[in-house]
N, C-alpha and C positions, 0 to 999 in steps of 0.2 A: 503494499499499500505506499503511495506516494504523499498523500495528505489526508487528513481527517479533521475537519473543523468546520465552522460556519462559513458560509459564503453566499454571492449573489449569483443567480441563475438569471440570464436574459436572454430570451429567445426572440428572434426578429424572423416573422413568418410572412411569406408572400401569399395573400388571399388570392383565389381565383385560379390558382396554379393548375389544378387537376383539370378544370374545363378548359383552360387555354392551350395546355399540351394536347388536349383531344382534338382541338379545332385548326391547328397549325401543323405544317410540314415539320417533321422531327428535327432536321437540320437547322431550320429557322428557329424553331422554338428553343432549342438547346443554345444557339447564339444569343437569344435575347435573354434567357435565364442565366447563362453564364455571366454575360455582361452585367446584369441587375445584382448578382450575388457579389461579384467582384466589386461593384461600386458601393455596395453596403460595406464590406470589409474595409475598402479603402478609407472610410469614414469613422474607422474605429479609433477615435481620439482618445478614448479612455484606456486603450492598450489592454482591452479585455483579452482573456484567452479564449481560443476556439476550441471546443470539444468535438463538435460535428457539424457536418453541413449535410442535411438530410433532402436533397431535391428542392425543396421550396422553403427551407428554414435554416437558420445558422444558430447554433447553440453557443453563446458567448458565456463566460463565467470568471468569477475572481474571487479567491479566498481572503477572508479577513473582514474588517468592518465594513459595513454597507457604505455605498457611495450616496452622496446627498441626493435628494429627489430632484433638485434642479439639474444635477449632472447627468441623471439617467435621461430625463426629459429632454435635455439638450442634445445628448447623444443620439437618441432617437430622432430628433428634428434634423440633425445632419444627415442621418442615413436616409431619411424621408426625401430629403432635398436632393440627394444625389440620384435616388431611386426615380423621382419625378422627372429630373433632367434627362435620365437615361430613356424614360418612357417616351418624352417629347421627341427624342429623335427617331424612334421607331413608329410613332404614330401614324405617319403618312403611308408608310409601307405596309404596317401589320394593325389595322384599326382595332383589332382584338385585344391589343396590349390595354386598351381603356377599362377592360374588366379586371385588371390587375391592382391590387392595393397593398399596403404594407400595415402590420401591425407588430406589437411587441408585448410580451409578458415578462415583468420583473418580479422575481421572488428571492427569498431570503431563508435560509436556514441550514440545518446540518447535513454534510454530504461526504462522500469519501471520493478520493481520486485513486485510480488504479492503472496499471500498465499491462497491455496486452500486445507483445511483440514490440513494435515501435509506437503504438498508439496509446494514448491517454484517455480513459474513459472515467465517467462520473457514475455514482451510484448513490441511491438513497430515495427517501420519501419525498424530499425537498424536489429533486428532479423529476419524479412522477408526478407530483402534484401540478408543477409548472406545465408539463406536457397536457395534463388534463384541463388546464385553464385556457389552451388554445381553442378549445370548443366551450363556448360560454354564451351568455345571452345579451352581451353588449349590442346595442342597436346601432352599430356603426361598422364601417369597413376599415377605417384608417384610425388607429388609436394606440394609446399606452395603457396596459393594464398594470397597477401594481398592487401586490397583495397587502393584506393588513399585517401580515407577518413582517413584511419588509418595512412598512411604514412604522409599526411598534418598535422595531430595532433601531431605525433612523432616529426617532424621536423620544425614545427612552421614557414614555409617559403613555397613559391611556389617552386615546384619540377621540375627541368629539367629532364625530362624523357629520354632525349638523352644520358644521362650519369648516370642513375640510374641503379643499378645492378638489374638484373632479367629482364624479357621481359614484356614491358608494352604493353597493349591492352584494348580495350572496347568490351562489348557484349551488344546486344540490348534486352530489356525484355519488359513486358507490362508496366512497369513504366518509360521507358527510358533507356538511357545507364547507364551501371555501369563498372566502369574503375577499374583496378588493375594491380599490377605487379605479375608475377609468377616465381618461382624458382623450375625448374624440378631437380627430384632425382630418375630417372628411373635407373641409374647405381648403386646405393647403394645397397649392399648386405651384409648380415650377413656372415662373412667367417667361423669362427669355434670357438670352446671354448676357445683355447688359446688366441684368440683376442677379447675376451668377454669385451670389453669396447667400448662404443659408441665414434665416432669420429665426432665432430662438424664441418661438412664441410663448415659451414657458419661462416668462421672465421671473425674477425673484418677487417683484411686485405682484404677480398674479399666482403664486405658488406659496412662497413662505408665509405670507402675511394672514394666509388662512388656514395655517397649519399650527398646531401647538409647538411652543418652543421649550 
């Protein structure tokens, strides 16, 4: 075993992937998806480790204390900007890329890291629950979902969800209820090359002031 500690799981997932690859030529589909995944990885400014790339999703992780909420949300904004920019370049040739969107799940808890041959794998309920949360009742296609486990660890105090930024809810799974807050970004669009800089729409003013300190 390489590591056994608490850590952050950050899964970035391309929604609409299954339908997209059914409707386009395999070579063209692979070209688009490869470009999108590379674009997401290139914006990994927090230097998170990568455990797996699973077709339409990238599993990032980091052991140690949880990153600040603004950092996690800002990281997703940068990845979303790159994702939208790449899509804009394919839109005229492959109109079906409009069905693709991006979402992320951030979870925190105990997990183990072990090695198989030259590969590093993660193990534990934290990882399993993060994957479960990719299937949820969030009424949005582009969003960041952060679990209450993560938020409680960041702020080290009970949260008042009536004043927490984002929308709070729980979903029922085979292991019981998993609760989270989500931040929708359906209106975020890449505009043009002249405005080629990502805007962190999750500023301190609209995140931290609504969270307990």
